[in-house]
VMD Tcl script that builds the backbone (N, CA, C; Angstrom):
set m [mol new atoms 321]
animate dup $m
set s [atomselect $m all]
$s set {name element resname resid chain x y z} {
  {N N UNK 1 A 34.651 20.300 10.757}
  {CA C UNK 1 A 33.779 21.455 10.775}
  {C C UNK 1 A 34.584 22.730 11.065}
  {N N UNK 2 A 35.464 22.675 12.043}
  {CA C UNK 2 A 36.292 23.818 12.385}
  {C C UNK 2 A 37.188 24.197 11.210}
  {N N UNK 3 A 37.680 23.203 10.515}
  {CA C UNK 3 A 38.582 23.437 9.383}
  {C C UNK 3 A 37.876 24.195 8.258}
  {N N UNK 4 A 36.619 23.866 7.989}
  {CA C UNK 4 A 35.858 24.572 6.955}
  {C C UNK 4 A 35.673 26.039 7.321}
  {N N UNK 5 A 35.391 26.294 8.581}
  {CA C UNK 5 A 35.220 27.671 9.036}
  {C C UNK 5 A 36.493 28.473 8.853}
  {N N UNK 6 A 37.610 27.893 9.140}
  {CA C UNK 6 A 38.890 28.574 8.961}
  {C C UNK 6 A 39.168 28.808 7.478}
  {N N UNK 7 A 38.776 27.857 6.646}
  {CA C UNK 7 A 38.955 28.015 5.202}
  {C C UNK 7 A 38.166 29.200 4.672}
  {N N UNK 8 A 36.932 29.355 5.170}
  {CA C UNK 8 A 36.103 30.492 4.753}
  {C C UNK 8 A 36.702 31.806 5.206}
  {N N UNK 9 A 37.206 31.832 6.424}
  {CA C UNK 9 A 37.824 33.058 6.939}
  {C C UNK 9 A 39.044 33.404 6.093}
  {N N UNK 10 A 39.819 32.397 5.742}
  {CA C UNK 10 A 41.012 32.620 4.919}
  {C C UNK 10 A 40.619 33.163 3.546}
  {N N UNK 11 A 39.578 32.590 2.938}
  {CA C UNK 11 A 39.114 33.070 1.627}
  {C C UNK 11 A 38.615 34.511 1.718}
  {N N UNK 12 A 37.881 34.818 2.774}
  {CA C UNK 12 A 37.384 36.176 2.953}
  {C C UNK 12 A 38.539 37.156 3.131}
  {N N UNK 13 A 39.549 36.733 3.867}
  {CA C UNK 13 A 40.721 37.598 4.071}
  {C C UNK 13 A 41.442 37.839 2.748}
  {N N UNK 14 A 41.550 36.806 1.920}
  {CA C UNK 14 A 42.182 36.963 0.603}
  {C C UNK 14 A 41.371 37.914 -0.273}
  {N N UNK 15 A 40.055 37.784 -0.250}
  {CA C UNK 15 A 39.205 38.667 -1.045}
  {C C UNK 15 A 39.338 40.116 -0.576}
  {N N UNK 16 A 39.370 40.314 0.739}
  {CA C UNK 16 A 39.515 41.661 1.267}
  {C C UNK 16 A 40.881 42.234 0.874}
  {N N UNK 17 A 41.904 41.402 0.901}
  {CA C UNK 17 A 43.239 41.856 0.520}
  {C C UNK 17 A 43.253 42.306 -0.945}
  {N N UNK 18 A 42.586 41.567 -1.816}
  {CA C UNK 18 A 42.507 41.955 -3.224}
  {C C UNK 18 A 41.753 43.272 -3.385}
  {N N UNK 19 A 40.656 43.414 -2.654}
  {CA C UNK 19 A 39.884 44.651 -2.733}
  {C C UNK 19 A 40.695 45.836 -2.215}
  {N N UNK 20 A 41.460 45.618 -1.168}
  {CA C UNK 20 A 42.286 46.689 -0.619}
  {C C UNK 20 A 43.370 47.091 -1.614}
  {N N UNK 21 A 43.942 46.135 -2.311}
  {CA C UNK 21 A 44.938 46.444 -3.335}
  {C C UNK 21 A 44.301 47.258 -4.458}
  {N N UNK 22 A 43.066 46.921 -4.811}
  {CA C UNK 22 A 42.363 47.674 -5.843}
  {C C UNK 22 A 42.089 49.103 -5.385}
  {N N UNK 23 A 41.710 49.269 -4.122}
  {CA C UNK 23 A 41.467 50.602 -3.584}
  {C C UNK 23 A 42.761 51.417 -3.641}
  {N N UNK 24 A 43.890 50.797 -3.314}
  {CA C UNK 24 A 45.181 51.486 -3.397}
  {C C UNK 24 A 45.414 52.012 -4.810}
  {N N UNK 25 A 45.136 51.191 -5.799}
  {CA C UNK 25 A 45.300 51.615 -7.197}
  {C C UNK 25 A 44.315 52.721 -7.548}
  {N N UNK 26 A 43.084 52.579 -7.089}
  {CA C UNK 26 A 42.067 53.596 -7.364}
  {C C UNK 26 A 42.438 54.930 -6.723}
  {N N UNK 27 A 43.013 54.883 -5.525}
  {CA C UNK 27 A 43.406 56.114 -4.836}
  {C C UNK 27 A 44.468 56.885 -5.615}
  {N N UNK 28 A 45.303 56.166 -6.324}
  {CA C UNK 28 A 46.338 56.831 -7.128}
  {C C UNK 28 A 45.724 57.616 -8.288}
  {N N UNK 29 A 44.538 57.202 -8.726}
  {CA C UNK 29 A 43.925 57.776 -9.923}
  {C C UNK 29 A 42.967 58.927 -9.645}
  {N N UNK 30 A 42.451 59.021 -8.430}
  {CA C UNK 30 A 41.470 60.068 -8.158}
  {C C UNK 30 A 42.163 61.384 -7.820}
  {N N UNK 31 A 41.518 62.478 -8.148}
  {CA C UNK 31 A 42.038 63.812 -7.858}
  {C C UNK 31 A 41.108 64.490 -6.866}
  {N N UNK 32 A 41.699 65.056 -5.822}
  {CA C UNK 32 A 40.958 65.682 -4.748}
  {C C UNK 32 A 41.517 67.085 -4.552}
  {N N UNK 33 A 40.628 68.051 -4.429}
  {CA C UNK 33 A 41.055 69.447 -4.364}
  {C C UNK 33 A 40.919 70.024 -2.963}
  {N N UNK 34 A 41.823 70.917 -2.660}
  {CA C UNK 34 A 41.735 71.762 -1.475}
  {C C UNK 34 A 41.954 73.184 -1.939}
  {N N UNK 35 A 41.337 74.135 -1.256}
  {CA C UNK 35 A 41.512 75.528 -1.675}
  {C C UNK 35 A 41.533 76.435 -0.455}
  {N N UNK 36 A 41.992 77.660 -0.683}
  {CA C UNK 36 A 41.980 78.665 0.374}
  {C C UNK 36 A 41.833 80.035 -0.272}
  {N N UNK 37 A 41.557 81.018 0.578}
  {CA C UNK 37 A 41.400 82.378 0.072}
  {C C UNK 37 A 40.244 82.521 -0.882}
  {N N UNK 38 A 39.181 81.784 -0.643}
  {CA C UNK 38 A 38.025 81.856 -1.525}
  {C C UNK 38 A 38.290 81.279 -2.901}
  {N N UNK 39 A 39.252 80.345 -2.982}
  {CA C UNK 39 A 39.549 79.678 -4.246}
  {C C UNK 39 A 40.695 80.293 -5.023}
  {N N UNK 40 A 41.376 81.294 -4.438}
  {CA C UNK 40 A 42.496 81.890 -5.185}
  {C C UNK 40 A 43.733 80.996 -5.163}
  {N N UNK 41 A 43.779 80.060 -4.221}
  {CA C UNK 41 A 44.818 79.031 -4.188}
  {C C UNK 41 A 44.106 77.687 -4.247}
  {N N UNK 42 A 44.496 76.854 -5.181}
  {CA C UNK 42 A 43.915 75.514 -5.311}
  {C C UNK 42 A 45.038 74.496 -5.387}
  {N N UNK 43 A 44.889 73.436 -4.598}
  {CA C UNK 43 A 45.855 72.347 -4.598}
  {C C UNK 43 A 45.105 71.066 -4.916}
  {N N UNK 44 A 45.641 70.288 -5.833}
  {CA C UNK 44 A 45.037 69.009 -6.199}
  {C C UNK 44 A 46.009 67.906 -5.792}
  {N N UNK 45 A 45.489 66.923 -5.063}
  {CA C UNK 45 A 46.267 65.749 -4.669}
  {C C UNK 45 A 45.544 64.512 -5.163}
  {N N UNK 46 A 46.265 63.409 -5.226}
  {CA C UNK 46 A 45.578 62.154 -5.495}
  {C C UNK 46 A 45.182 61.537 -4.157}
  {N N UNK 47 A 44.519 60.407 -4.197}
  {CA C UNK 47 A 44.056 59.752 -2.978}
  {C C UNK 47 A 45.170 59.213 -2.114}
  {N N UNK 48 A 46.370 59.185 -2.623}
  {CA C UNK 48 A 47.544 58.761 -1.858}
  {C C UNK 48 A 48.263 59.964 -1.253}
  {N N UNK 49 A 47.649 61.129 -1.362}
  {CA C UNK 49 A 48.140 62.398 -0.828}
  {C C UNK 49 A 49.439 62.861 -1.487}
  {N N UNK 50 A 49.551 62.577 -2.770}
  {CA C UNK 50 A 50.660 63.092 -3.574}
  {C C UNK 50 A 50.147 64.329 -4.307}
  {N N UNK 51 A 50.888 65.434 -4.203}
  {CA C UNK 51 A 50.434 66.676 -4.831}
  {C C UNK 51 A 50.532 66.544 -6.345}
  {N N UNK 52 A 49.426 66.829 -7.021}
  {CA C UNK 52 A 49.338 66.765 -8.477}
  {C C UNK 52 A 49.585 68.148 -9.077}
  {N N UNK 53 A 48.932 69.164 -8.488}
  {CA C UNK 53 A 49.105 70.515 -9.020}
  {C C UNK 53 A 48.778 71.559 -7.965}
  {N N UNK 54 A 49.323 72.750 -8.187}
  {CA C UNK 54 A 49.024 73.922 -7.372}
  {C C UNK 54 A 48.700 75.051 -8.336}
  {N N UNK 55 A 47.556 75.700 -8.128}
  {CA C UNK 55 A 47.148 76.812 -8.973}
  {C C UNK 55 A 47.027 78.052 -8.102}
  {N N UNK 56 A 47.754 79.096 -8.479}
  {CA C UNK 56 A 47.746 80.343 -7.730}
  {C C UNK 56 A 47.195 81.431 -8.649}
  {N N UNK 57 A 46.094 82.044 -8.227}
  {CA C UNK 57 A 45.503 83.139 -8.991}
  {C C UNK 57 A 46.482 84.312 -9.029}
  {N N UNK 58 A 46.594 84.942 -10.178}
  {CA C UNK 58 A 47.535 86.054 -10.348}
  {C C UNK 58 A 47.304 87.184 -9.333}
  {N N UNK 59 A 46.071 87.386 -8.924}
  {CA C UNK 59 A 45.762 88.495 -8.016}
  {C C UNK 59 A 46.474 88.380 -6.671}
  {N N UNK 60 A 46.766 87.166 -6.245}
  {CA C UNK 60 A 47.392 86.969 -4.938}
  {C C UNK 60 A 48.907 87.187 -4.985}
  {N N UNK 61 A 49.470 87.248 -6.155}
  {CA C UNK 61 A 50.914 87.416 -6.281}
  {C C UNK 61 A 51.380 88.796 -5.825}
  {N N UNK 62 A 50.460 89.711 -5.669}
  {CA C UNK 62 A 50.793 91.060 -5.210}
  {C C UNK 62 A 50.825 91.145 -3.680}
  {N N UNK 63 A 50.411 90.084 -3.021}
  {CA C UNK 63 A 50.351 90.067 -1.564}
  {C C UNK 63 A 51.725 89.769 -0.966}
  {N N UNK 64 A 51.806 89.903 0.346}
  {CA C UNK 64 A 53.049 89.609 1.054}
  {C C UNK 64 A 53.365 88.123 0.973}
  {N N UNK 65 A 54.651 87.837 0.996}
  {CA C UNK 65 A 55.136 86.461 0.891}
  {C C UNK 65 A 54.529 85.567 1.981}
  {N N UNK 66 A 54.498 86.048 3.215}
  {CA C UNK 66 A 53.989 85.249 4.337}
  {C C UNK 66 A 52.517 84.892 4.146}
  {N N UNK 67 A 51.746 85.852 3.630}
  {CA C UNK 67 A 50.329 85.590 3.393}
  {C C UNK 67 A 50.157 84.520 2.316}
  {N N UNK 68 A 50.930 84.626 1.263}
  {CA C UNK 68 A 50.870 83.635 0.193}
  {C C UNK 68 A 51.242 82.250 0.721}
  {N N UNK 69 A 52.290 82.190 1.525}
  {CA C UNK 69 A 52.708 80.907 2.110}
  {C C UNK 69 A 51.601 80.318 2.979}
  {N N UNK 70 A 50.946 81.158 3.784}
  {CA C UNK 70 A 49.853 80.689 4.637}
  {C C UNK 70 A 48.681 80.165 3.807}
  {N N UNK 71 A 48.364 80.862 2.722}
  {CA C UNK 71 A 47.269 80.417 1.855}
  {C C UNK 71 A 47.591 79.076 1.197}
  {N N UNK 72 A 48.826 78.926 0.752}
  {CA C UNK 72 A 49.232 77.657 0.125}
  {C C UNK 72 A 49.177 76.533 1.156}
  {N N UNK 73 A 49.705 76.791 2.337}
  {CA C UNK 73 A 49.685 75.781 3.394}
  {C C UNK 73 A 48.256 75.374 3.742}
  {N N UNK 74 A 47.364 76.339 3.853}
  {CA C UNK 74 A 45.960 76.038 4.171}
  {C C UNK 74 A 45.316 75.181 3.079}
  {N N UNK 75 A 45.605 75.489 1.827}
  {CA C UNK 75 A 45.032 74.715 0.719}
  {C C UNK 75 A 45.593 73.290 0.705}
  {N N UNK 76 A 46.879 73.146 0.978}
  {CA C UNK 76 A 47.496 71.806 1.027}
  {C C UNK 76 A 46.877 70.994 2.161}
  {N N UNK 77 A 46.742 71.610 3.333}
  {CA C UNK 77 A 46.141 70.897 4.469}
  {C C UNK 77 A 44.723 70.441 4.142}
  {N N UNK 78 A 43.939 71.330 3.518}
  {CA C UNK 78 A 42.571 70.955 3.179}
  {C C UNK 78 A 42.550 69.808 2.175}
  {N N UNK 79 A 43.420 69.857 1.185}
  {CA C UNK 79 A 43.474 68.780 0.190}
  {C C UNK 79 A 43.840 67.456 0.854}
  {N N UNK 80 A 44.793 67.481 1.774}
  {CA C UNK 80 A 45.211 66.259 2.474}
  {C C UNK 80 A 44.076 65.710 3.337}
  {N N UNK 81 A 43.366 66.599 4.039}
  {CA C UNK 81 A 42.228 66.162 4.844}
  {C C UNK 81 A 41.138 65.566 3.963}
  {N N UNK 82 A 40.884 66.196 2.829}
  {CA C UNK 82 A 39.883 65.665 1.894}
  {C C UNK 82 A 40.306 64.303 1.362}
  {N N UNK 83 A 41.603 64.119 1.121}
  {CA C UNK 83 A 42.112 62.828 0.653}
  {C C UNK 83 A 41.946 61.766 1.732}
  {N N UNK 84 A 42.216 62.122 2.991}
  {CA C UNK 84 A 42.002 61.181 4.098}
  {C C UNK 84 A 40.547 60.755 4.175}
  {N N UNK 85 A 39.644 61.723 4.049}
  {CA C UNK 85 A 38.216 61.434 4.116}
  {C C UNK 85 A 37.808 60.485 2.997}
  {N N UNK 86 A 38.287 60.756 1.783}
  {CA C UNK 86 A 37.941 59.909 0.641}
  {C C UNK 86 A 38.488 58.500 0.817}
  {N N UNK 87 A 39.731 58.379 1.282}
  {CA C UNK 87 A 40.329 57.060 1.494}
  {C C UNK 87 A 39.554 56.281 2.555}
  {N N UNK 88 A 39.138 56.980 3.610}
  {CA C UNK 88 A 38.356 56.334 4.663}
  {C C UNK 88 A 37.021 55.844 4.120}
  {N N UNK 89 A 36.375 56.659 3.297}
  {CA C UNK 89 A 35.100 56.252 2.685}
  {C C UNK 89 A 35.289 55.007 1.829}
  {N N UNK 90 A 36.372 54.989 1.062}
  {CA C UNK 90 A 36.619 53.847 0.183}
  {C C UNK 90 A 36.915 52.587 0.997}
  {N N UNK 91 A 37.635 52.738 2.094}
  {CA C UNK 91 A 37.927 51.583 2.946}
  {C C UNK 91 A 36.651 51.067 3.615}
  {N N UNK 92 A 35.788 51.976 4.042}
  {CA C UNK 92 A 34.539 51.557 4.674}
  {C C UNK 92 A 33.690 50.755 3.709}
  {N N UNK 93 A 33.784 51.077 2.413}
  {CA C UNK 93 A 32.994 50.325 1.434}
  {C C UNK 93 A 33.481 48.878 1.342}
  {N N UNK 94 A 34.753 48.654 1.628}
  {CA C UNK 94 A 35.303 47.293 1.600}
  {C C UNK 94 A 34.977 46.557 2.883}
  {N N UNK 95 A 35.156 47.230 4.009}
  {CA C UNK 95 A 35.012 46.573 5.305}
  {C C UNK 95 A 33.591 46.604 5.835}
  {N N UNK 96 A 32.711 47.269 5.118}
  {CA C UNK 96 A 31.336 47.386 5.590}
  {C C UNK 96 A 31.212 48.347 6.750}
  {N N UNK 97 A 32.213 49.196 6.904}
  {CA C UNK 97 A 32.182 50.202 7.955}
  {C C UNK 97 A 32.547 49.680 9.326}
  {N N UNK 98 A 33.019 48.427 9.409}
  {CA C UNK 98 A 33.308 47.862 10.729}
  {C C UNK 98 A 34.636 48.329 11.302}
  {N N UNK 99 A 35.455 49.006 10.490}
  {CA C UNK 99 A 36.747 49.469 10.992}
  {C C UNK 99 A 36.933 50.947 10.673}
  {N N UNK 100 A 36.092 51.826 11.226}
  {CA C UNK 100 A 36.159 53.237 10.859}
  {C C UNK 100 A 37.471 53.923 11.210}
  {N N UNK 101 A 38.144 53.527 12.283}
  {CA C UNK 101 A 39.394 54.164 12.674}
  {C C UNK 101 A 40.581 53.234 12.477}
  {N N UNK 102 A 40.429 52.265 11.621}
  {CA C UNK 102 A 41.466 51.269 11.386}
  {C C UNK 102 A 42.517 51.886 10.465}
  {N N UNK 103 A 43.714 52.089 10.964}
  {CA C UNK 103 A 44.790 52.703 10.197}
  {C C UNK 103 A 45.569 51.634 9.445}
  {N N UNK 104 A 45.561 51.698 8.147}
  {CA C UNK 104 A 46.295 50.745 7.336}
  {C C UNK 104 A 47.452 51.456 6.659}
  {N N UNK 105 A 48.629 50.851 6.672}
  {CA C UNK 105 A 49.757 51.486 5.993}
  {C C UNK 105 A 49.449 51.717 4.532}
  {N N UNK 106 A 49.805 52.891 4.052}
  {CA C UNK 106 A 49.599 53.196 2.643}
  {C C UNK 106 A 48.261 53.831 2.329}
  {N N UNK 107 A 47.392 53.925 3.329}
  {CA C UNK 107 A 46.082 54.547 3.127}
  {C C UNK 107 A 46.046 55.877 3.811}
}
mol reanalyze $m
mol bondsrecalc $m
mol representation Tube
mol addrep $m
């Protein structure tokens, strides 16, 4: 009886591992945006927090260098936070929400 229970746990762990691998692949494909300055700076990252693109409105190019750097940094931070949120949502869908603060490498 104990052996059957362990077998089920092992199967469930294997299924969860497969689902987690699929989520990793899905995260590579999704695009998540962050912006600053009312949208004059836009940064797009994938769910793995790899920067895909940066769009800078021409109007901001006349501003001081430091201001532009701050706007870019703010947009990157927002995109990364949005990517974290999306990855967490996707993980909760696998785990049923039982591990909300569970940090997994690669997520």
